[in-house]
N, C-alpha and C positions, 0 to 999 in steps of 0.2 A: 408799721406796715401798712395802714390805712393811707397813712399819708405817703407813700413810695408809691400806691395804685394810685391814686389820685395823680402826681406827679407823672408818672408814666401814660397813664391817660393822657392825659393834658401836651407834653413829648409829643407822641405818637401822632394826634388831631392837627398837632403844630403842621405836617409839609400837607394834611389835605387841606388845612384852610390857606397856607399859603395857595397851592396849587387851585383854589378854587376862586381865590383873590386875583392871581395872573391871567384865569382863561374871561376872565372876566371885565382885566383888562383889555386883553385881546380881542373877545366880542364887542366892546366900545371904540379900541380902533377900527376894526375895519366898518361898524356903522359910519364910521367920520371919512369912509374916503369912497369916492365916485367909482360906479360900479361901471370903468370904462369898456373893461374886458370882458362883462354881460352883455354890454351894449351891443359891442362890434359883434358878437354871435349871435343876438337875436335884428338887426339889422340884416347882415346877410340871410341868417334863416326868412325873415321877410320878403327877402328880396329874393332868393329861390324857391319859394313859393307864389311868389307872381311871375317869375318866367317859367314855371310850371302851369300855369294859367290860371290858379288858386281862382285870382279873381272871376273868372268864367265857369269854373267847377268845382267851386267851394266859398260862394262867394256870403254865407253866415261865418262859415270860420275864418276869413279873410277877412271879413270887417272886424270880428273879434279881437283879430292880433294886431288890424290898427290900432282901434281905438284905441288897445291898451299900452301899445309903443307911445304913440302922443302923451300917452296919462304919465307916462315914465318919464318922455322928455321932459314933461313941466315941472313933474318932482324932484328931477336933477337942474332944472335952473330954482329951484326956490328951495336947493341941499338938502332935498329930502332925501336922502341916500339910498336907506331903506326899503322906503316904497319905491321910489328909481327900481331896485336893483327888481322886486318884488314884481313891480308890474312886467319889467323888460321881460323875466323868465316865462310869465305865462304868456306874453307877448311871441315869443321865441316857440316856446311849445303850442301854442293855437294856430300860428305859420308855420309848425314841421305838420301837424294835423290839417293843415288848409290842405299845403304842397303833397303830401300822401293821396287825400281823398281825388284832388288832381289829378293825382297820376293814376287810379284806379278808375275814375271816370275816364280817361283818354283809353286806358288798355280796355275797359268793357263797350266806347264806344267801337275801338280797332274789331274787340273780337264779333260785334252786332254787323260791322262792315264786311269782314271774312265769310259770315255767315249768311247773308244776301250775298256776295259774290258768286259762293260754294253754287245756290241756290239758283241763280242766275243761272251758272254752270251749267247744273245739272234737268234745268228744263231746256238748256238749248241744245245739251245732247238727247234727248229724249227727244224734239223734234226735228233732230237731222236724222234719226233713226228711223222715223216712222215716213 
């Protein structure tokens, strides 16, 4: 009976070990592939941030995105694909933050401009009443 339990445990562990080994092979295979799709997404995010005015309205975030993007490109040239992927992902998110910040800053400026215009109109209407 002890022999049977040991054999049953070994048999039930075999599929788990096989799955773990297969998963490890998949991960190793992914690490060896250039992150071309991530690079395309990151490039698009950086361009979108620049178009949104992030260079002017969110310079710190935009600089971080561009620096990480350059580092990712260097890692890609060295075929360090895992590092390239990680840096490209970070650059993408920095660029998205920069774009959102730029949009928020522009919206805030528009609100301030509208307030000033309203105040000017109010002052003008008060002068015409007098």
